[in-house]
MDAnalysis code that builds the backbone (N, CA, C; Angstrom):
import MDAnalysis as mda
import numpy as np

u = mda.Universe.empty(459, n_residues=153, atom_resindex=np.repeat(np.arange(153), 3), trajectory=True)
u.add_TopologyAttr("name", ["N", "CA", "C"] * 153)
u.add_TopologyAttr("resid", np.arange(1, 154))
u.add_TopologyAttr("resname", ["MET", "ARG", "GLN", "PHE", "THR", "ALA", "THR", "SER", "GLY", "ASN", "SER", "PRO", "SER", "GLY", "ILE", "PHE", "ARG", "PRO", "ALA", "LEU", "GLY", "PHE", "LEU", "ILE", "LEU", "ALA", "ALA", "CYS", "ALA", "PHE", "SER", "VAL", "ALA", "ALA", "GLN", "GLN", "ARG", "THR", "PRO", "ALA", "PRO", "GLU", "ASN", "ALA", "GLU", "LEU", "TYR", "PHE", "ILE", "SER", "PRO", "ALA", "ALA", "GLY", "ALA", "THR", "VAL", "SER", "SER", "PRO", "VAL", "THR", "VAL", "ARG", "PHE", "GLY", "LEU", "ARG", "HIS", "MET", "GLY", "VAL", "ALA", "PRO", "ALA", "GLY", "VAL", "LEU", "MET", "ASP", "ASN", "THR", "GLY", "HIS", "HIS", "HIS", "LEU", "LEU", "VAL", "ASN", "THR", "ASP", "LEU", "PRO", "ALA", "LEU", "ASP", "PHE", "PRO", "ILE", "ILE", "ASN", "ASP", "ASP", "ASN", "HIS", "LEU", "HIS", "PHE", "GLY", "GLY", "GLY", "GLN", "THR", "GLU", "ALA", "THR", "LEU", "GLU", "LEU", "PRO", "PRO", "GLY", "LYS", "HIS", "THR", "LEU", "GLN", "LEU", "LEU", "LEU", "GLY", "ASP", "PHE", "ALA", "HIS", "ILE", "PRO", "HIS", "ASP", "PRO", "PRO", "VAL", "MET", "SER", "GLU", "GLN", "ILE", "THR", "ILE", "MET", "VAL", "GLU"])
u.atoms.positions = np.array([
    [45.779, -19.682, 12.820],
    [45.395, -18.852, 11.742],
    [46.311, -18.247, 10.411],
    [46.005, -18.939, 9.072],
    [46.408, -18.713, 8.226],
    [46.616, -16.880, 8.123],
    [48.316, -16.753, 7.418],
    [48.207, -15.879, 6.812],
    [49.164, -14.874, 6.028],
    [48.353, -14.131, 4.921],
    [48.669, -14.174, 3.821],
    [49.730, -13.339, 3.611],
    [51.058, -12.479, 2.499],
    [51.981, -11.975, 1.940],
    [51.740, -11.729, 1.253],
    [51.425, -10.241, 0.715],
    [51.775, -9.489, -0.450],
    [53.452, -9.633, -1.293],
    [53.624, -10.213, -2.558],
    [54.868, -9.890, -2.332],
    [54.809, -9.195, -4.294],
    [56.156, -8.876, -4.856],
    [56.193, -7.796, -5.966],
    [57.201, -8.593, -5.936],
    [57.257, -8.274, -8.269],
    [58.379, -8.527, -8.598],
    [58.767, -9.721, -9.877],
    [59.353, -10.298, -9.294],
    [60.134, -11.427, -10.225],
    [59.341, -13.146, -8.981],
    [59.019, -13.054, -8.166],
    [58.745, -13.990, -7.725],
    [58.384, -15.126, -8.332],
    [57.907, -16.231, -8.025],
    [56.826, -17.115, -9.014],
    [55.498, -16.364, -8.334],
    [55.336, -16.686, -7.165],
    [53.881, -16.070, -6.922],
    [53.851, -14.667, -7.212],
    [54.677, -14.517, -7.357],
    [54.244, -12.739, -7.930],
    [54.024, -12.411, -9.234],
    [54.122, -13.366, -9.488],
    [53.893, -13.824, -11.501],
    [52.380, -14.611, -12.164],
    [52.781, -15.081, -10.902],
    [50.772, -16.013, -10.389],
    [49.815, -15.554, -10.450],
    [50.231, -15.034, -9.414],
    [49.060, -13.909, -8.773],
    [48.084, -13.917, -9.822],
    [48.336, -12.378, -10.662],
    [47.076, -11.248, -11.723],
    [46.800, -12.469, -12.324],
    [47.627, -13.512, -12.780],
    [46.996, -14.589, -14.391],
    [45.981, -16.158, -13.540],
    [46.142, -15.731, -11.310],
    [45.179, -16.887, -11.297],
    [44.015, -15.529, -10.716],
    [43.923, -14.237, -10.749],
    [42.920, -13.201, -11.027],
    [42.273, -13.254, -11.595],
    [43.205, -13.358, -12.496],
    [42.418, -12.757, -13.820],
    [41.327, -14.472, -14.129],
    [41.911, -15.860, -14.198],
    [41.658, -16.531, -13.826],
    [39.596, -17.047, -13.433],
    [39.973, -16.618, -11.717],
    [38.994, -16.919, -11.427],
    [37.633, -15.361, -11.688],
    [38.134, -14.303, -11.862],
    [36.917, -14.033, -12.664],
    [36.636, -13.645, -14.134],
    [37.406, -13.971, -14.820],
    [36.741, -15.190, -16.345],
    [35.387, -16.708, -16.107],
    [36.299, -16.936, -14.500],
    [35.041, -18.206, -14.409],
    [33.889, -17.477, -13.773],
    [33.948, -17.209, -12.979],
    [32.259, -16.399, -12.030],
    [31.530, -15.736, -12.967],
    [32.653, -14.253, -14.185],
    [31.653, -14.514, -15.364],
    [31.082, -15.403, -16.440],
    [31.706, -15.712, -16.377],
    [30.926, -17.394, -17.940],
    [30.226, -18.171, -16.706],
    [30.334, -18.338, -15.273],
    [29.374, -19.164, -14.608],
    [28.087, -17.908, -14.790],
    [27.849, -16.994, -14.811],
    [26.979, -16.128, -14.998],
    [26.014, -15.626, -15.890],
    [26.918, -15.629, -17.160],
    [26.532, -15.739, -18.225],
    [25.880, -17.110, -18.862],
    [26.386, -18.066, -18.043],
    [25.872, -19.666, -18.980],
    [24.619, -19.791, -17.823],
    [23.798, -18.989, -17.191],
    [23.401, -19.516, -16.811],
    [21.972, -19.697, -16.866],
    [21.036, -20.498, -16.695],
    [19.747, -20.911, -17.842],
    [18.814, -19.565, -17.572],
    [17.975, -19.496, -17.696],
    [16.780, -18.345, -17.777],
    [15.998, -19.880, -16.919],
    [15.217, -19.242, -15.986],
    [14.272, -20.205, -15.779],
    [13.171, -19.933, -16.511],
    [12.235, -20.925, -16.619],
    [11.491, -21.172, -18.081],
    [9.937, -20.187, -17.595],
    [9.219, -19.864, -17.582],
    [7.891, -19.400, -17.565],
    [7.125, -19.737, -18.002],
    [5.426, -19.312, -18.358],
    [4.232, -20.283, -19.048],
    [4.368, -19.070, -19.810],
    [4.816, -19.655, -20.531],
    [3.572, -18.767, -22.205],
    [2.510, -17.748, -22.059],
    [1.432, -18.050, -21.356],
    [0.513, -17.318, -20.796],
    [0.720, -16.344, -19.413],
    [2.278, -16.518, -19.348],
    [2.291, -15.687, -17.123],
    [1.238, -14.103, -17.843],
    [0.899, -13.798, -17.419],
    [0.756, -11.789, -16.890],
    [1.037, -11.075, -15.587],
    [2.310, -10.056, -16.649],
    [1.671, -8.977, -14.438],
    [1.822, -7.710, -15.494],
    [0.651, -7.128, -14.184],
    [0.158, -6.575, -14.154],
    [0.356, -5.282, -13.039],
    [-0.401, -4.133, -13.341],
    [-0.516, -3.457, -12.229],
    [-1.942, -3.016, -11.580],
    [-1.992, -3.468, -10.728],
    [-3.974, -3.367, -10.169],
    [-3.647, -1.826, -9.709],
    [-2.701, -1.175, -9.098],
    [-3.319, 0.225, -8.560],
    [-1.766, 0.819, -8.925],
    [-1.306, 1.491, -9.335],
    [-2.101, 2.876, -9.942],
    [-2.374, 2.530, -11.280],
    [-3.321, 3.014, -12.092],
    [-3.578, 2.491, -13.520],
    [-3.026, 3.896, -14.454],
    [-2.815, 3.553, -15.677],
    [-2.001, 4.148, -16.320],
    [-2.261, 5.640, -16.822],
    [-1.428, 6.797, -16.342],
    [-2.511, 7.947, -16.613],
    [-2.759, 8.786, -15.347],
    [-2.669, 8.057, -14.522],
    [-3.797, 8.551, -12.781],
    [-2.671, 9.204, -12.584],
    [-3.002, 10.800, -12.010],
    [-2.547, 11.491, -11.568],
    [-2.447, 10.800, -10.086],
    [-2.115, 11.021, -9.406],
    [-1.684, 10.491, -7.693],
    [-0.968, 11.362, -6.735],
    [-0.848, 12.081, -5.212],
    [-0.320, 12.474, -5.163],
    [0.868, 11.145, -4.445],
    [2.361, 11.498, -3.142],
    [2.949, 10.750, -2.870],
    [2.699, 10.822, -1.238],
    [3.208, 9.675, -0.501],
    [3.100, 8.427, -1.127],
    [2.548, 7.500, -2.172],
    [2.972, 6.643, -2.536],
    [2.280, 6.294, -3.966],
    [1.920, 4.697, -3.042],
    [0.605, 4.504, -3.207],
    [0.684, 3.239, -3.153],
    [0.820, 2.448, -4.506],
    [1.796, 0.998, -5.400],
    [1.366, -0.066, -5.984],
    [1.553, -1.186, -5.485],
    [0.020, -1.571, -6.663],
    [0.110, -2.639, -6.302],
    [0.580, -4.522, -7.459],
    [0.395, -4.487, -6.956],
    [1.296, -5.540, -8.089],
    [-0.195, -6.825, -8.235],
    [0.509, -6.684, -10.167],
    [-0.142, -8.112, -10.147],
    [-0.346, -9.450, -10.841],
    [-0.223, -10.828, -10.744],
    [0.238, -11.625, -11.675],
    [-0.696, -12.657, -12.379],
    [-0.392, -12.985, -12.972],
    [-1.589, -13.813, -13.650],
    [-1.087, -15.806, -14.025],
    [-1.081, -16.760, -13.902],
    [-0.852, -18.165, -14.346],
    [1.190, -18.246, -13.830],
    [0.980, -17.695, -12.892],
    [2.175, -17.759, -11.888],
    [1.850, -17.363, -10.108],
    [3.175, -18.357, -9.675],
    [2.890, -17.802, -7.892],
    [4.170, -16.975, -7.717],
    [3.823, -16.394, -6.560],
    [5.261, -15.700, -6.225],
    [6.035, -15.981, -4.567],
    [7.383, -16.527, -5.120],
    [8.043, -16.863, -3.951],
    [9.333, -15.843, -3.848],
    [9.605, -15.697, -2.098],
    [10.099, -15.277, -2.370],
    [12.006, -15.482, -3.006],
    [12.734, -14.788, -2.941],
    [14.101, -14.541, -3.962],
    [15.199, -16.218, -2.613],
    [15.360, -16.448, -3.632],
    [16.829, -18.129, -3.323],
    [15.409, -18.912, -3.217],
    [14.647, -18.893, -2.875],
    [13.272, -19.794, -3.559],
    [13.575, -20.585, -5.062],
    [13.711, -21.210, -5.195],
    [13.721, -22.649, -5.402],
    [12.249, -23.034, -6.660],
    [10.834, -22.383, -6.631],
    [9.556, -23.515, -7.628],
    [9.226, -23.088, -8.592],
    [9.174, -24.196, -9.573],
    [8.740, -24.283, -10.941],
    [7.240, -23.149, -10.879],
    [7.637, -22.132, -11.885],
    [6.187, -21.545, -11.884],
    [5.929, -20.206, -11.101],
    [6.781, -19.744, -10.598],
    [7.055, -18.926, -9.640],
    [7.907, -17.685, -9.602],
    [7.850, -16.416, -9.009],
    [9.334, -15.570, -9.176],
    [8.668, -14.199, -8.080],
    [9.760, -13.903, -8.289],
    [9.483, -12.539, -7.144],
    [9.161, -10.674, -7.987],
    [8.618, -9.563, -7.500],
    [8.189, -8.666, -8.177],
    [9.957, -7.613, -8.109],
    [10.008, -7.354, -8.786],
    [10.871, -5.424, -9.928],
    [10.421, -4.865, -9.964],
    [10.308, -3.538, -9.190],
    [10.048, -2.564, -9.919],
    [10.952, -1.250, -10.600],
    [10.829, -1.532, -11.686],
    [11.391, 0.312, -12.157],
    [11.259, 1.103, -12.135],
    [11.230, 1.903, -11.543],
    [10.855, 4.003, -11.665],
    [11.913, 4.706, -12.232],
    [11.503, 5.082, -13.463],
    [11.729, 6.101, -14.197],
    [12.985, 5.027, -15.210],
    [13.221, 4.469, -15.661],
    [14.097, 3.131, -16.417],
    [13.941, 2.804, -17.356],
    [14.417, 1.865, -18.317],
    [13.990, 1.284, -19.455],
    [14.743, -0.318, -19.047],
    [13.966, -1.390, -19.412],
    [14.757, -2.526, -19.619],
    [16.288, -2.662, -19.083],
    [16.424, -3.475, -17.645],
    [17.729, -3.739, -18.164],
    [17.455, -4.787, -18.746],
    [18.750, -5.454, -19.047],
    [19.772, -6.568, -19.724],
    [18.625, -7.985, -18.774],
    [17.877, -8.645, -19.943],
    [17.120, -9.298, -19.538],
    [17.826, -11.130, -19.324],
    [19.124, -10.982, -19.120],
    [19.452, -12.913, -19.633],
    [20.954, -12.540, -18.321],
    [21.109, -11.479, -16.758],
    [21.889, -10.869, -16.017],
    [20.737, -10.290, -14.671],
    [21.116, -10.975, -13.886],
    [20.486, -9.976, -12.714],
    [19.727, -9.457, -12.516],
    [18.778, -8.690, -12.069],
    [17.923, -7.573, -12.044],
    [19.976, -7.100, -11.333],
    [19.482, -5.809, -11.503],
    [19.812, -5.031, -10.524],
    [20.335, -4.349, -9.503],
    [19.767, -3.389, -8.679],
    [19.703, -3.360, -6.906],
    [20.326, -2.176, -7.205],
    [18.892, -0.670, -7.276],
    [19.660, 0.368, -6.751],
    [18.216, 1.675, -6.600],
    [18.532, 2.898, -6.810],
    [16.978, 3.681, -6.565],
    [15.922, 3.035, -7.922],
    [16.279, 3.184, -8.546],
    [15.589, 2.135, -9.774],
    [14.928, 1.703, -10.261],
    [15.987, 0.799, -9.640],
    [14.879, -1.143, -9.757],
    [14.892, -1.679, -8.034],
    [14.046, -1.244, -7.839],
    [13.134, -2.085, -6.742],
    [13.361, -3.504, -6.268],
    [13.754, -4.004, -5.300],
    [14.029, -5.350, -5.511],
    [12.436, -5.492, -4.187],
    [11.657, -6.721, -4.459],
    [10.633, -7.795, -3.935],
    [10.855, -8.923, -3.128],
    [11.975, -9.592, -2.999],
    [12.315, -10.733, -2.826],
    [11.740, -11.487, -1.666],
    [11.468, -10.705, -1.301],
    [9.995, -11.324, -0.085],
    [9.409, -11.609, -0.171],
    [8.828, -11.884, -1.748],
    [7.405, -11.649, -1.753],
    [6.544, -10.740, -2.186],
    [6.819, -9.521, -1.790],
    [5.760, -8.461, -1.769],
    [5.032, -8.708, -2.644],
    [4.038, -7.819, -2.476],
    [2.777, -7.565, -3.395],
    [2.397, -5.624, -4.230],
    [2.798, -5.454, -3.098],
    [3.094, -3.762, -3.111],
    [3.872, -2.955, -2.310],
    [3.957, -1.940, -2.822],
    [4.869, -0.612, -2.426],
    [4.082, 0.365, -1.764],
    [5.020, 0.931, -0.962],
    [4.603, 2.318, -0.980],
    [6.051, 2.878, -1.803],
    [5.598, 3.583, -2.848],
    [6.368, 4.720, -2.737],
    [6.362, 6.478, -2.559],
    [7.654, 7.209, -1.934],
    [7.997, 8.529, -2.199],
    [8.259, 9.049, -3.310],
    [7.699, 9.687, -4.146],
    [7.940, 10.414, -5.137],
    [7.727, 11.358, -6.057],
    [8.622, 12.544, -6.318],
    [8.531, 13.953, -6.022],
    [7.171, 14.353, -7.270],
    [6.866, 15.175, -7.246],
    [5.669, 15.405, -7.172],
    [6.808, 15.867, -9.664],
    [5.877, 15.118, -10.171],
    [5.968, 15.171, -11.848],
    [5.900, 13.939, -12.122],
    [6.332, 13.658, -13.479],
    [5.909, 12.406, -14.187],
    [6.591, 11.383, -13.824],
    [6.386, 10.158, -13.858],
    [7.360, 9.528, -13.959],
    [6.041, 7.628, -14.346],
    [7.843, 6.900, -14.745],
    [7.171, 5.517, -15.618],
    [7.322, 4.328, -14.305],
    [7.118, 3.600, -14.316],
    [6.843, 2.793, -13.328],
    [6.738, 1.463, -14.468],
    [7.278, 0.207, -14.279],
    [7.242, -1.220, -15.171],
    [7.750, -1.708, -13.688],
    [7.097, -3.209, -14.168],
    [7.542, -4.525, -13.825],
    [7.610, -5.590, -14.401],
    [8.935, -5.659, -13.495],
    [10.118, -7.380, -13.867],
    [9.779, -9.031, -12.941],
    [9.014, -9.887, -13.475],
    [9.640, -10.366, -12.561],
    [10.801, -11.686, -12.533],
    [12.015, -11.755, -11.498],
    [12.529, -12.169, -11.589],
    [12.588, -14.044, -10.715],
    [13.418, -14.499, -10.881],
    [14.086, -15.786, -10.654],
    [13.839, -15.970, -9.370],
    [14.591, -17.095, -8.899],
    [14.863, -17.302, -6.865],
    [15.715, -16.223, -7.574],
    [17.246, -15.916, -8.305],
    [19.237, -15.663, -8.342],
    [17.669, -13.780, -9.454],
    [17.212, -13.140, -9.009],
    [16.877, -12.263, -9.454],
    [17.257, -11.996, -11.335],
    [16.929, -13.273, -12.041],
    [17.269, -12.879, -13.556],
    [15.375, -13.034, -13.896],
    [15.556, -12.461, -14.537],
    [14.433, -12.774, -15.961],
    [14.285, -13.795, -16.289],
    [13.057, -14.171, -16.166],
    [12.798, -16.127, -16.565],
    [12.298, -15.487, -18.807],
    [12.189, -17.243, -18.735],
    [12.182, -17.249, -20.147],
    [10.717, -18.013, -20.919],
    [9.962, -16.981, -21.217],
    [10.555, -15.892, -22.116],
    [10.225, -14.711, -20.687],
    [10.407, -12.928, -20.501],
    [10.540, -12.885, -19.554],
    [9.303, -12.439, -18.962],
    [9.168, -11.690, -17.585],
    [7.307, -11.552, -17.082],
    [7.128, -10.594, -17.504],
    [7.040, -9.750, -17.633],
    [7.080, -8.184, -17.209],
    [5.770, -7.688, -17.590],
    [5.368, -6.374, -17.492],
    [3.903, -5.498, -17.579],
    [4.824, -4.971, -18.339],
    [3.366, -3.815, -18.921],
    [3.209, -2.674, -20.026],
    [4.261, -1.608, -19.089],
    [5.189, -0.920, -19.284],
    [5.419, 0.848, -18.873],
    [4.610, 1.458, -18.770],
    [3.779, 1.868, -17.579],
    [2.979, 3.274, -17.733],
    [3.464, 4.210, -16.486],
    [3.031, 5.449, -17.356],
    [3.578, 6.255, -16.951],
    [2.174, 7.123, -15.797],
    [2.315, 7.867, -14.773],
    [1.939, 8.368, -13.740],
    [2.281, 10.108, -13.221],
    [1.324, 10.452, -12.777],
    [1.836, 11.975, -12.516],
    [1.200, 11.828, -11.055],
    [2.311, 12.604, -10.787],
    [2.343, 12.888, -8.993],
    [2.499, 14.082, -8.787],
    [1.546, 14.391, -7.963],
    [1.207, 15.320, -7.631],
    [1.978, 16.609, -6.661],
])
């Protein structure tokens, strides 16, 4: 088994470790930034089947996703004209040239799901769909729905 030991001071390995770490981080950042976005057909359309914009609903809310002129494929699967859904809840669009983050406001459906059931507290909520490619990066041009507002009673 190979063991690593920490060093400090002015030993050669102590001097080069920070530089090596910086180079590795820079290379990773460059590779993410340089990643090409997957092309999407100009006529691709992402929309909500339900709920409708302006609807008043009760929780839990079932949200159904619609997609035209493209197909759905799970995350990690690279196929032309496909992607998987992301549901943005009460947030604006993320950067369109980086992977979509995964948190309480950016929900990932990397298994190819086309609907979700959400527990939402009473009040006004915004929803928007954004299609991601095999690596969770929005397509070029981005395939996204209009942002809708719903009321939860």
